[in-house]
MARDREN-113988 format. One record per residue (C-alpha): residue number from 1; residue in three letters; x, y, z. Coordinates in Angstrom, 1 decimal, always signed. Layout:
<pts>
pos / code / x / y / z
NUM / Ala / X / Y / Z .
...
</pts>
This chain:
<pts>
pos / code / x / y / z
1 / Met / +122.5 / +119.2 / +107.9 .
2 / Lys / +122.6 / +115.6 / +106.7 .
3 / Ser / +119.7 / +114.6 / +104.4 .
4 / Tyr / +118.2 / +111.2 / +104.3 .
5 / Ser / +116.0 / +109.8 / +101.6 .
6 / Tyr / +113.5 / +107.3 / +102.9 .
7 / Phe / +112.1 / +106.0 / +99.7 .
8 / Lys / +114.3 / +103.6 / +97.8 .
9 / Thr / +114.8 / +104.0 / +94.0 .
10 / Ala / +113.3 / +100.6 / +93.4 .
11 / Phe / +111.2 / +98.0 / +95.1 .
12 / Leu / +111.4 / +94.3 / +94.8 .
13 / Ile / +108.4 / +92.2 / +93.8 .
14 / Ala / +109.3 / +89.0 / +95.5 .
15 / Ile / +105.8 / +88.0 / +96.6 .
16 / Ala / +102.4 / +88.2 / +95.1 .
17 / Ile / +100.8 / +91.6 / +94.7 .
18 / Ile / +97.4 / +92.5 / +93.5 .
19 / Leu / +96.7 / +95.5 / +91.3 .
20 / Leu / +93.5 / +97.3 / +92.2 .
21 / Ala / +92.7 / +101.1 / +92.2 .
22 / Gln / +95.4 / +103.5 / +91.2 .
23 / Pro / +95.4 / +107.3 / +90.8 .
24 / Ala / +94.4 / +108.4 / +87.3 .
25 / Ser / +98.0 / +109.6 / +86.6 .
26 / Ala / +99.2 / +106.0 / +87.0 .
27 / Tyr / +97.3 / +104.8 / +84.0 .
28 / Val / +98.0 / +105.2 / +80.3 .
29 / Gln / +96.9 / +108.8 / +79.7 .
30 / Val / +95.4 / +109.9 / +76.4 .
31 / Arg / +96.2 / +113.6 / +75.9 .
32 / Ile / +93.4 / +115.9 / +75.0 .
33 / Ser / +93.5 / +119.7 / +74.4 .
34 / Ile / +90.2 / +121.4 / +74.6 .
35 / Lys / +89.6 / +124.7 / +72.8 .
36 / Phe / +86.3 / +126.7 / +73.0 .
37 / Ile / +85.7 / +128.8 / +69.9 .
38 / Leu / +84.2 / +132.2 / +71.0 .
39 / Asp / +81.9 / +134.4 / +69.1 .
40 / Ala / +82.8 / +137.9 / +67.8 .
41 / Asn / +82.1 / +139.3 / +71.2 .
42 / Asp / +84.4 / +136.7 / +72.9 .
43 / Asp / +81.3 / +135.0 / +74.4 .
44 / Arg / +80.1 / +131.4 / +74.7 .
45 / Pro / +76.5 / +130.4 / +74.3 .
46 / Ala / +74.5 / +130.9 / +77.5 .
47 / Thr / +73.0 / +127.4 / +77.2 .
48 / Gly / +74.1 / +124.1 / +75.7 .
49 / Arg / +75.5 / +120.7 / +76.5 .
50 / Leu / +79.1 / +122.0 / +76.5 .
51 / Ser / +78.6 / +125.7 / +77.3 .
52 / Thr / +80.5 / +126.0 / +80.6 .
53 / Asp / +83.9 / +124.7 / +81.9 .
54 / Glu / +82.1 / +122.7 / +84.5 .
55 / Lys / +80.0 / +120.8 / +81.9 .
56 / Ile / +83.1 / +120.1 / +79.7 .
57 / Ile / +85.2 / +119.0 / +82.7 .
58 / Gly / +82.3 / +116.9 / +83.9 .
59 / Glu / +82.3 / +115.1 / +80.5 .
60 / Val / +86.0 / +114.4 / +80.8 .
61 / Asp / +85.5 / +113.2 / +84.4 .
62 / Trp / +82.6 / +110.9 / +83.3 .
63 / Gly / +84.8 / +109.6 / +80.6 .
64 / Asn / +87.4 / +108.5 / +83.1 .
65 / Glu / +84.7 / +107.0 / +85.4 .
66 / Ile / +83.5 / +104.9 / +82.4 .
67 / Leu / +87.0 / +103.8 / +81.5 .
68 / Ala / +87.7 / +102.8 / +85.1 .
69 / Ala / +84.4 / +100.9 / +85.6 .
70 / Ser / +84.7 / +97.3 / +86.7 .
71 / Asn / +82.9 / +96.1 / +83.6 .
72 / Asn / +85.3 / +98.0 / +81.3 .
73 / Met / +88.6 / +98.4 / +83.3 .
74 / Ser / +90.5 / +100.0 / +80.4 .
75 / Glu / +94.2 / +100.9 / +80.9 .
76 / Tyr / +93.4 / +104.4 / +79.5 .
77 / Arg / +92.5 / +107.6 / +81.2 .
78 / Leu / +91.9 / +111.0 / +79.7 .
79 / Gln / +94.4 / +113.7 / +80.5 .
80 / Arg / +93.0 / +117.2 / +80.0 .
81 / Leu / +96.1 / +119.2 / +79.1 .
82 / Glu / +94.1 / +122.5 / +78.9 .
83 / Leu / +90.7 / +124.1 / +78.4 .
84 / Val / +91.2 / +127.4 / +76.7 .
85 / Asn / +89.0 / +130.1 / +75.2 .
86 / Leu / +89.8 / +130.7 / +71.5 .
87 / Ser / +89.4 / +134.2 / +70.2 .
88 / Gly / +89.9 / +135.6 / +66.7 .
89 / Val / +88.3 / +132.7 / +64.8 .
90 / Ser / +84.6 / +133.5 / +65.4 .
91 / His / +83.7 / +132.6 / +61.8 .
92 / Trp / +83.8 / +129.0 / +63.1 .
93 / Tyr / +81.4 / +129.8 / +66.0 .
94 / Asn / +78.1 / +128.8 / +64.3 .
95 / Ile / +79.5 / +126.0 / +62.0 .
96 / Asn / +77.9 / +122.6 / +62.5 .
97 / Ala / +80.2 / +119.7 / +62.8 .
98 / Thr / +80.3 / +117.5 / +59.7 .
99 / Asp / +83.0 / +115.5 / +57.9 .
100 / Thr / +83.7 / +118.4 / +55.6 .
101 / Thr / +83.7 / +121.2 / +58.2 .
102 / Arg / +85.9 / +119.2 / +60.6 .
103 / Ala / +88.4 / +118.5 / +57.8 .
104 / Asn / +88.3 / +122.2 / +56.9 .
105 / Leu / +88.9 / +123.2 / +60.5 .
106 / Arg / +91.8 / +120.9 / +60.7 .
107 / Ala / +93.3 / +122.3 / +57.6 .
108 / Ala / +92.9 / +125.9 / +58.9 .
109 / Ala / +94.4 / +124.9 / +62.4 .
110 / Thr / +97.4 / +123.1 / +61.1 .
111 / Ala / +98.1 / +125.9 / +58.7 .
112 / Asn / +98.0 / +128.5 / +61.5 .
113 / Pro / +98.8 / +126.6 / +64.7 .
114 / Thr / +99.4 / +129.6 / +66.9 .
115 / Thr / +96.0 / +131.2 / +66.2 .
116 / Tyr / +94.1 / +127.9 / +66.7 .
117 / Arg / +96.3 / +126.7 / +69.6 .
118 / Trp / +96.9 / +123.5 / +67.6 .
119 / Arg / +98.9 / +120.8 / +69.3 .
120 / Asn / +100.8 / +117.9 / +67.6 .
121 / Asp / +101.0 / +116.0 / +70.9 .
122 / Ala / +97.3 / +115.6 / +71.7 .
123 / Ile / +93.8 / +115.2 / +70.2 .
124 / Asn / +92.6 / +118.7 / +69.6 .
125 / Ile / +88.9 / +119.2 / +70.6 .
126 / Tyr / +87.3 / +122.3 / +69.3 .
127 / Ile / +83.9 / +123.2 / +70.8 .
128 / Asn / +81.8 / +126.0 / +69.4 .
129 / Gly / +78.3 / +127.5 / +69.8 .
130 / Ala / +76.5 / +125.7 / +66.9 .
131 / Asn / +73.5 / +123.5 / +67.8 .
132 / Gly / +74.6 / +120.5 / +65.8 .
133 / Ser / +76.3 / +117.4 / +67.2 .
134 / Ala / +80.0 / +116.4 / +66.9 .
135 / Asn / +82.3 / +114.9 / +64.4 .
136 / Ser / +85.7 / +113.1 / +64.8 .
137 / Ala / +88.1 / +111.4 / +62.4 .
138 / Phe / +89.2 / +107.9 / +62.1 .
139 / Pro / +93.0 / +107.4 / +61.8 .
140 / Pro / +95.2 / +108.7 / +60.4 .
141 / Asp / +93.6 / +112.2 / +60.9 .
142 / Asn / +92.5 / +111.3 / +64.4 .
143 / Asp / +94.0 / +114.3 / +66.0 .
144 / Ile / +90.9 / +116.5 / +65.9 .
145 / Ile / +87.3 / +116.5 / +67.2 .
146 / Met / +84.8 / +119.2 / +66.3 .
147 / Met / +81.9 / +119.5 / +68.8 .
148 / Asn / +78.7 / +121.5 / +68.8 .
149 / Gln / +76.3 / +122.1 / +71.7 .
150 / Gly / +73.7 / +119.5 / +70.6 .
151 / Cys / +75.7 / +116.3 / +71.1 .
152 / Thr / +73.4 / +114.0 / +72.9 .
153 / Asn / +75.6 / +111.0 / +73.9 .
154 / Thr / +75.3 / +110.6 / +77.7 .
155 / Pro / +77.0 / +111.0 / +80.0 .
156 / Ser / +80.1 / +111.7 / +77.9 .
157 / Cys / +79.9 / +112.8 / +74.3 .
158 / Ile / +83.6 / +113.6 / +74.4 .
159 / Leu / +84.4 / +109.9 / +75.2 .
160 / His / +82.1 / +108.8 / +72.3 .
161 / Glu / +84.0 / +111.0 / +69.9 .
162 / Leu / +87.4 / +109.9 / +71.3 .
163 / Gly / +86.2 / +106.3 / +70.6 .
164 / His / +86.2 / +107.2 / +66.9 .
165 / Ser / +89.7 / +108.7 / +67.2 .
166 / Leu / +90.8 / +105.3 / +68.6 .
167 / Ser / +89.2 / +103.4 / +65.7 .
168 / Leu / +85.8 / +102.5 / +67.2 .
169 / Met / +82.7 / +102.6 / +65.0 .
170 / His / +79.1 / +103.0 / +66.0 .
171 / Thr / +77.5 / +99.7 / +67.1 .
172 / His / +75.0 / +100.1 / +64.2 .
173 / Glu / +77.7 / +100.9 / +61.6 .
174 / Pro / +76.6 / +99.1 / +58.4 .
175 / Cys / +80.0 / +98.0 / +57.3 .
176 / Cys / +80.4 / +94.3 / +57.5 .
177 / Thr / +79.4 / +90.9 / +58.9 .
178 / Asn / +80.0 / +92.1 / +62.4 .
179 / Gln / +78.7 / +95.6 / +61.7 .
180 / Asp / +81.2 / +97.5 / +63.8 .
181 / Glu / +84.0 / +94.9 / +63.2 .
182 / Cys / +83.4 / +93.5 / +66.7 .
183 / Ala / +81.9 / +90.1 / +67.0 .
184 / Asp / +81.0 / +90.5 / +70.6 .
185 / Thr / +78.5 / +93.3 / +69.9 .
186 / Ile / +75.3 / +91.8 / +68.4 .
187 / Ser / +73.4 / +93.4 / +65.5 .
188 / Asp / +72.1 / +96.9 / +66.2 .
189 / Asn / +70.1 / +99.7 / +64.6 .
190 / Gln / +70.1 / +103.2 / +65.9 .
191 / Ser / +66.3 / +103.3 / +66.0 .
192 / Trp / +65.8 / +99.9 / +67.8 .
193 / Ser / +64.5 / +99.6 / +71.3 .
194 / Arg / +65.9 / +97.0 / +73.7 .
195 / Asp / +63.0 / +94.7 / +72.7 .
196 / Gln / +63.8 / +95.2 / +69.0 .
197 / Ile / +67.5 / +94.4 / +69.6 .
198 / Ala / +66.4 / +91.2 / +71.4 .
199 / Gln / +63.8 / +90.3 / +68.7 .
200 / Asn / +66.2 / +90.8 / +65.8 .
201 / Asn / +69.1 / +88.8 / +67.4 .
202 / Phe / +67.3 / +86.2 / +69.5 .
203 / Gly / +63.7 / +86.0 / +68.1 .
204 / Thr / +62.0 / +87.1 / +71.3 .
205 / Thr / +61.5 / +90.0 / +73.7 .
206 / Tyr / +64.1 / +91.1 / +76.2 .
207 / Asn / +62.2 / +89.8 / +79.3 .
208 / Asn / +62.2 / +86.3 / +77.7 .
209 / Leu / +66.0 / +86.2 / +77.3 .
210 / Asn / +68.3 / +84.4 / +79.7 .
211 / Ala / +70.8 / +86.4 / +81.7 .
212 / Thr / +73.6 / +86.0 / +79.2 .
213 / Gln / +71.5 / +87.1 / +76.3 .
214 / Gln / +70.1 / +90.1 / +78.2 .
215 / Asp / +73.7 / +91.2 / +79.0 .
216 / Gln / +74.5 / +91.0 / +75.2 .
217 / Val / +71.5 / +93.3 / +74.5 .
218 / Asp / +72.5 / +95.6 / +77.3 .
219 / Leu / +76.1 / +95.8 / +76.1 .
220 / Val / +74.8 / +97.2 / +72.8 .
221 / Phe / +72.0 / +99.3 / +74.1 .
222 / Asn / +74.2 / +100.9 / +76.8 .
223 / Asn / +77.3 / +101.1 / +74.7 .
224 / Val / +79.4 / +104.2 / +74.6 .
225 / Met / +79.5 / +103.9 / +70.8 .
226 / Ser / +75.7 / +103.4 / +70.3 .
227 / Tyr / +73.1 / +105.9 / +69.4 .
228 / His / +70.7 / +104.7 / +72.2 .
229 / Val / +70.8 / +107.9 / +74.2 .
230 / Ser / +67.6 / +107.3 / +76.2 .
231 / Glu / +69.8 / +105.6 / +78.8 .
232 / Ser / +73.4 / +106.2 / +80.0 .
233 / Gln / +76.0 / +104.9 / +77.6 .
234 / Leu / +78.5 / +103.3 / +79.9 .
235 / Arg / +79.9 / +100.1 / +78.4 .
236 / Phe / +82.6 / +98.9 / +76.0 .
237 / Ser / +83.0 / +95.3 / +74.7 .
238 / Val / +86.3 / +93.5 / +75.0 .
239 / Cys / +86.7 / +93.8 / +71.3 .
240 / Gln / +86.1 / +97.5 / +71.4 .
241 / Leu / +88.7 / +97.9 / +74.2 .
242 / Asp / +91.2 / +95.8 / +72.2 .
243 / Arg / +90.7 / +98.0 / +69.1 .
244 / Ala / +91.2 / +101.1 / +71.1 .
245 / Ser / +94.3 / +99.7 / +72.7 .
246 / Thr / +95.7 / +98.7 / +69.4 .
247 / Gln / +95.2 / +102.2 / +67.9 .
248 / Gly / +96.4 / +104.1 / +71.0 .
249 / Asp / +99.5 / +101.9 / +71.2 .
250 / Ser / +100.2 / +102.6 / +67.6 .
251 / Asp / +99.9 / +106.3 / +68.1 .
252 / Trp / +101.6 / +106.4 / +71.5 .
253 / Thr / +104.5 / +108.7 / +70.5 .
254 / Trp / +102.2 / +111.7 / +70.0 .
255 / Leu / +99.0 / +110.7 / +71.8 .
256 / Leu / +100.0 / +109.1 / +75.1 .
257 / Thr / +101.9 / +110.7 / +78.1 .
258 / Arg / +103.9 / +107.6 / +78.7 .
259 / Glu / +104.8 / +104.6 / +76.6 .
260 / Pro / +102.7 / +101.5 / +77.6 .
261 / Val / +104.4 / +98.1 / +77.9 .
262 / Tyr / +102.0 / +95.2 / +77.7 .
263 / Val / +102.4 / +91.9 / +79.5 .
264 / Lys / +100.1 / +88.9 / +78.9 .
265 / Tyr / +101.0 / +85.5 / +80.2 .
266 / Ser / +98.8 / +83.6 / +77.7 .
267 / His / +100.5 / +85.3 / +74.7 .
268 / Thr / +102.6 / +83.2 / +72.3 .
269 / Gly / +104.6 / +84.4 / +69.3 .
270 / Thr / +106.5 / +87.7 / +68.9 .
271 / Gln / +107.1 / +89.6 / +72.1 .
272 / Asn / +108.1 / +93.2 / +72.2 .
273 / Gly / +105.7 / +94.9 / +74.6 .
274 / Arg / +103.3 / +96.3 / +72.1 .
275 / Phe / +99.6 / +95.6 / +72.5 .
276 / Ile / +99.4 / +93.1 / +69.7 .
277 / Thr / +102.8 / +91.5 / +70.6 .
278 / Pro / +103.0 / +91.8 / +74.4 .
279 / Phe / +105.7 / +90.3 / +76.6 .
280 / Lys / +104.7 / +87.0 / +78.1 .
281 / Thr / +106.3 / +87.7 / +81.5 .
282 / Leu / +107.1 / +90.7 / +83.7 .
283 / Gln / +110.7 / +89.4 / +83.7 .
284 / Ala / +110.9 / +89.8 / +79.9 .
285 / Ala / +109.4 / +93.3 / +80.2 .
286 / Glu / +112.0 / +94.2 / +82.9 .
287 / Ala / +114.8 / +93.0 / +80.7 .
288 / Ala / +113.7 / +95.4 / +78.0 .
289 / Gly / +113.7 / +98.4 / +80.3 .
290 / Leu / +110.8 / +99.9 / +82.0 .
291 / Thr / +111.8 / +103.3 / +83.4 .
292 / Asn / +109.2 / +106.0 / +82.9 .
293 / Arg / +106.8 / +103.6 / +81.2 .
294 / Val / +103.5 / +102.1 / +82.2 .
295 / Val / +103.4 / +98.4 / +82.5 .
296 / Val / +99.9 / +97.1 / +81.6 .
297 / Leu / +99.1 / +93.7 / +83.0 .
298 / His / +96.3 / +91.7 / +81.3 .
299 / Gln / +93.6 / +90.2 / +83.5 .
300 / Gly / +94.6 / +87.1 / +85.3 .
301 / Asn / +97.7 / +85.7 / +87.0 .
302 / Asn / +101.2 / +86.6 / +85.8 .
303 / Pro / +103.6 / +84.0 / +87.4 .
304 / Leu / +107.0 / +85.1 / +88.6 .
305 / Thr / +109.9 / +82.6 / +88.4 .
306 / Thr / +112.5 / +85.2 / +89.6 .
307 / Ala / +112.4 / +88.5 / +91.5 .
308 / Val / +111.7 / +91.6 / +89.4 .
309 / Thr / +113.0 / +95.1 / +90.3 .
310 / Ile / +110.6 / +97.9 / +89.3 .
311 / Asp / +111.9 / +101.4 / +89.2 .
312 / Gln / +109.9 / +103.9 / +91.2 .
313 / Asn / +109.2 / +105.9 / +88.0 .
314 / Thr / +107.4 / +102.9 / +86.5 .
315 / Gln / +103.7 / +102.4 / +87.0 .
316 / Ile / +101.9 / +99.0 / +86.8 .
317 / Val / +98.2 / +98.9 / +86.1 .
318 / Pro / +95.7 / +96.1 / +85.3 .
319 / Arg / +93.6 / +95.7 / +82.2 .
320 / Leu / +90.1 / +94.2 / +81.8 .
321 / Gly / +90.0 / +92.9 / +85.3 .
322 / Thr / +92.1 / +92.1 / +88.4 .
323 / Ala / +95.7 / +91.3 / +87.5 .
324 / Thr / +97.9 / +89.4 / +89.9 .
325 / Val / +101.7 / +88.9 / +90.0 .
326 / Gly / +103.0 / +85.6 / +91.4 .
327 / Asn / +100.5 / +83.3 / +93.0 .
328 / Gly / +97.7 / +85.8 / +93.0 .
329 / Ala / +97.4 / +86.0 / +96.8 .
330 / Leu / +95.3 / +89.0 / +98.1 .
331 / His / +97.1 / +90.6 / +101.0 .
332 / Tyr / +94.0 / +91.9 / +102.6 .
333 / Ile / +90.4 / +92.8 / +101.9 .
334 / Leu / +88.5 / +95.8 / +103.1 .
335 / Pro / +85.1 / +97.2 / +101.9 .
336 / Thr / +85.2 / +100.3 / +99.6 .
337 / Asp / +81.5 / +100.9 / +99.3 .
338 / Leu / +80.9 / +102.4 / +102.7 .
339 / Asp / +78.6 / +105.0 / +101.1 .
340 / Gln / +76.2 / +102.0 / +100.8 .
341 / Ser / +76.7 / +100.7 / +104.4 .
342 / Glu / +73.8 / +99.1 / +106.1 .
343 / Asn / +74.6 / +101.3 / +109.1 .
344 / Pro / +72.8 / +104.6 / +108.5 .
345 / Glu / +75.2 / +106.6 / +110.6 .
346 / Val / +78.2 / +105.2 / +108.7 .
347 / Arg / +76.5 / +105.7 / +105.4 .
348 / Ser / +75.6 / +109.3 / +106.2 .
349 / Ala / +79.1 / +110.2 / +107.4 .
350 / Ile / +80.8 / +108.6 / +104.4 .
351 / Gln / +78.5 / +110.4 / +102.0 .
352 / Ala / +79.5 / +113.6 / +103.7 .
353 / Val / +83.2 / +112.7 / +103.2 .
354 / Gln / +82.5 / +112.2 / +99.5 .
355 / His / +80.8 / +115.6 / +99.4 .
356 / Glu / +83.8 / +117.3 / +101.0 .
357 / Asp / +86.2 / +115.5 / +98.7 .
358 / Gln / +84.2 / +116.6 / +95.7 .
359 / Ala / +84.1 / +120.2 / +97.0 .
360 / Gly / +87.8 / +120.2 / +97.5 .
361 / Arg / +88.4 / +119.0 / +93.9 .
362 / Lys / +86.1 / +121.7 / +92.6 .
363 / Val / +87.9 / +124.4 / +94.5 .
364 / Met / +91.2 / +123.4 / +92.8 .
365 / Gln / +89.6 / +123.2 / +89.4 .
366 / Glu / +88.1 / +126.6 / +89.7 .
367 / Ala / +91.4 / +128.0 / +90.9 .
368 / Glu / +93.2 / +126.5 / +88.0 .
369 / Gln / +90.8 / +128.1 / +85.6 .
370 / Ala / +91.0 / +131.5 / +87.5 .
371 / Gly / +94.8 / +131.3 / +87.6 .
372 / Ala / +95.0 / +130.9 / +83.8 .
373 / Leu / +93.1 / +134.1 / +83.5 .
374 / Ala / +95.0 / +136.1 / +86.1 .
375 / Ala / +96.9 / +139.1 / +84.9 .
376 / Thr / +100.0 / +138.7 / +87.1 .
377 / Glu / +102.0 / +136.1 / +88.8 .
378 / Glu / +101.2 / +137.7 / +92.2 .
379 / Glu / +97.5 / +137.3 / +91.4 .
380 / Arg / +97.9 / +133.7 / +90.4 .
381 / Ala / +99.9 / +133.0 / +93.5 .
382 / Ala / +97.1 / +134.6 / +95.6 .
383 / Ile / +94.4 / +132.5 / +93.8 .
384 / Lys / +96.4 / +129.3 / +94.4 .
385 / Ala / +97.1 / +130.1 / +98.1 .
386 / Asn / +93.4 / +130.9 / +98.7 .
387 / Ala / +92.3 / +127.7 / +97.0 .
388 / Glu / +94.8 / +125.6 / +99.0 .
389 / Thr / +93.4 / +127.0 / +102.2 .
390 / Arg / +89.9 / +126.2 / +101.2 .
391 / Arg / +90.9 / +122.7 / +100.0 .
392 / Lys / +92.6 / +122.0 / +103.3 .
393 / Gln / +89.4 / +123.1 / +105.1 .
394 / His / +87.4 / +120.5 / +103.0 .
395 / Gln / +90.1 / +117.9 / +103.7 .
396 / Asn / +89.9 / +118.5 / +107.4 .
397 / Ser / +86.1 / +118.3 / +107.3 .
398 / Ala / +86.4 / +115.0 / +105.4 .
399 / Val / +88.6 / +113.6 / +108.2 .
400 / Ser / +86.1 / +114.8 / +110.8 .
401 / His / +83.3 / +113.0 / +109.0 .
402 / Leu / +85.5 / +109.9 / +108.8 .
403 / Arg / +86.2 / +110.0 / +112.5 .
404 / Arg / +82.5 / +110.3 / +113.1 .
405 / Ala / +81.9 / +107.3 / +110.9 .
406 / Glu / +84.5 / +105.3 / +112.8 .
407 / Gly / +82.6 / +105.8 / +116.0 .
408 / Phe / +79.6 / +104.0 / +114.6 .
409 / Ala / +81.3 / +101.4 / +112.5 .
410 / Ala / +82.2 / +97.8 / +113.4 .
411 / Gly / +84.2 / +95.0 / +111.9 .
412 / Arg / +86.0 / +95.5 / +108.6 .
413 / Glu / +84.1 / +98.7 / +108.0 .
414 / Lys / +85.7 / +100.2 / +111.1 .
415 / Val / +89.1 / +99.0 / +110.0 .
416 / Ala / +88.7 / +100.4 / +106.6 .
417 / Ile / +87.8 / +103.8 / +108.1 .
418 / Leu / +90.7 / +103.7 / +110.5 .
419 / Leu / +93.1 / +103.0 / +107.6 .
420 / Glu / +91.6 / +105.8 / +105.5 .
421 / Ile / +92.0 / +108.2 / +108.4 .
422 / Ala / +95.6 / +107.1 / +108.9 .
423 / Glu / +96.5 / +107.5 / +105.3 .
424 / Arg / +94.9 / +111.0 / +105.1 .
425 / Tyr / +96.9 / +112.1 / +108.2 .
426 / Arg / +100.0 / +110.6 / +106.7 .
427 / Asp / +99.5 / +112.3 / +103.3 .
428 / Ser / +98.8 / +115.7 / +104.9 .
429 / Gly / +102.1 / +115.5 / +106.9 .
430 / Asn / +100.5 / +114.8 / +110.3 .
431 / Cys / +102.7 / +111.8 / +111.3 .
432 / Asp / +101.7 / +112.0 / +115.0 .
433 / Glu / +98.0 / +111.2 / +114.3 .
434 / Ala / +98.9 / +108.9 / +111.4 .
435 / Ala / +101.0 / +106.7 / +113.6 .
436 / Val / +98.2 / +106.5 / +116.2 .
437 / Tyr / +95.7 / +105.3 / +113.6 .
438 / Phe / +98.0 / +102.9 / +111.8 .
439 / Asn / +98.6 / +101.3 / +115.1 .
440 / Leu / +94.8 / +101.1 / +115.6 .
441 / Val / +94.5 / +99.4 / +112.3 .
442 / Ala / +97.1 / +96.8 / +113.4 .
443 / Glu / +95.3 / +96.3 / +116.7 .
444 / Lys / +91.7 / +96.0 / +115.2 .
445 / Thr / +92.3 / +93.8 / +112.2 .
446 / Glu / +92.3 / +90.0 / +112.1 .
447 / Gln / +94.1 / +90.0 / +108.7 .
448 / Ile / +97.9 / +89.3 / +109.2 .
449 / His / +99.1 / +91.2 / +106.2 .
450 / Leu / +97.0 / +94.2 / +107.0 .
451 / Arg / +98.4 / +94.1 / +110.6 .
452 / Glu / +101.9 / +94.0 / +109.2 .
453 / His / +101.1 / +96.9 / +106.9 .
454 / Gly / +99.7 / +99.0 / +109.8 .
455 / Leu / +102.7 / +98.3 / +111.9 .
456 / Tyr / +105.1 / +99.1 / +109.1 .
457 / Gln / +103.4 / +102.4 / +108.4 .
458 / Ala / +103.2 / +103.3 / +112.0 .
459 / Asn / +106.9 / +102.6 / +112.5 .
460 / His / +107.8 / +104.6 / +109.4 .
461 / Cys / +105.8 / +107.6 / +110.7 .
462 / Gln / +107.7 / +107.3 / +114.0 .
463 / Glu / +111.0 / +107.2 / +112.2 .
464 / Leu / +110.1 / +110.4 / +110.4 .
465 / Leu / +109.1 / +112.0 / +113.7 .
466 / Asp / +112.4 / +110.9 / +115.3 .
467 / Met / +114.4 / +112.3 / +112.4 .
468 / Lys / +112.5 / +115.6 / +112.6 .
469 / Arg / +113.2 / +115.9 / +116.4 .
470 / His / +116.9 / +115.4 / +115.7 .
471 / Gly / +117.0 / +118.1 / +113.0 .
472 / Ile / +117.4 / +115.7 / +110.1 .
473 / Ser / +115.7 / +116.7 / +106.9 .
474 / Phe / +113.9 / +114.1 / +104.7 .
</pts>
C-alpha cells in the first residue's frame, strides 16, 4: 500500500505572517525537576502551600500564565520534567530554607545524585514539610531551589524563585542606584503600601498620580519579584525580562530544551543569534541553521527581502509583544474572549467549554501521576486508556457546548466558534465534520484570508477522506 505524506518538510514564508498564541511546547522551555522530600513515614504534610501535587502543578501552570500574559509576553515557558516523591532523606524534611541549608542540600545532592534524584539538565526544586519560605541561588549555582510550605508569593512562589535562578533580584534589593539593577522599576521597600511607593517616588499619593506614574507603581507593587503579597504578583519589567533572557540564553545548554535563536531588526553590531547579539534578520538566522531550534522574534516588524524556508522542526515565537514578518499584515481577526461575550447564552456555553477543557487536562495530569506509581506496565496502560476515554468524553462535551454557543452567536463571534469547532473535529480525526465546518467558516466570513484558510482546510480534509476511501495511508 503506497503511503503519502501530506505535510511538507518545510514551508515558505513569502508573505507576511503574524505570531500570536502558540502551544507551550513551542516556546523556549525552562526545564524544572520537582522533588518532594518525604518524612520518615514517607508522608507529606497534610496542609501547606505546596503540600499536594495539584498545588504544585497549579503553581507551575500559573507561572506559565504569567510568562504568557500580554503585559509580559516572555519567550520562556516552564517545562515540568517530573514531580517525584523522595524517600530516604527525611532528615531534610523539617529544615527551613536558607542560604546555608540550600547550599548544604545541593552539596549532598550532587555528591549522591541517585538518592536525591539530582539532574544536571534542569533546575532541581526540592520541596519539604518545613513551615519556612523558599531559597534559590543566583548563578553560577542556579540549579537548585529549596522550598518550604510557608512561601507566600502569589500566585506562583515557584516562578518567584526561578526568577532568582535567572538572575533577578527583589524589587526592594538594596544593592545599587537602581536597587534591583533595573532602571524601569522604581524605588521599593518590602513594607511600603502602594501610597508609600507613590509618595517616595513621586511625592504624592497613588490616586493623585497620572496613568503612567500609576502604572510604574503597579509594576513594582504587583511584580513577581516583589514582597507585596497582599495582591497577585503578575508582572515583570522589560529590564527584568531582558536579564532573565540573558541568563537563560547563557545557560541554555543545560537549562533549556531547545536552543533559542534571537532576531531583532533594530540590532546593530555583532550578530550570532544570542540574546545580547541577535541576528538582525530572519534571513541571517536561516543562513546560520535553524533545525530543532526556537526562533525568538522581538516585538515589531521584521522585514523580509527574500523568501525564507523554515524547517518544520523549527518553532518561531514572539517576545515582548506582537512580532510580524514582512509588512506586518494581519491575515484575519477573530475574538478570543468569548467567555466575556455580551451575549449571555454564548458566554455561558463558552465558560462550559473552558470547564470541560480544564477537566480533560486534569484527567490526564492525574493519570500521569497514577501511571508513575503503577506497579506494572499493564496497570499503566489501563490507567492511560481509562484517562483517554474520559478525556475524549470531556472533549466531546466541549464540542457540544461550542455547537450550542454557535447557535446563539452572530458576526465574528459566530465565525470564531465555527472555526474552533472545525479545528477540534480536524484534530480529533473527524474529517467529515471538520470539512463541513471549515466550509461554513468560508461561507460566513467577510475576511478574504480567513475565507481562503477555511476553503484550504476543507479541501485538505476532503483529500484525506478521498485517500482513505481509496485505501491510501497517510
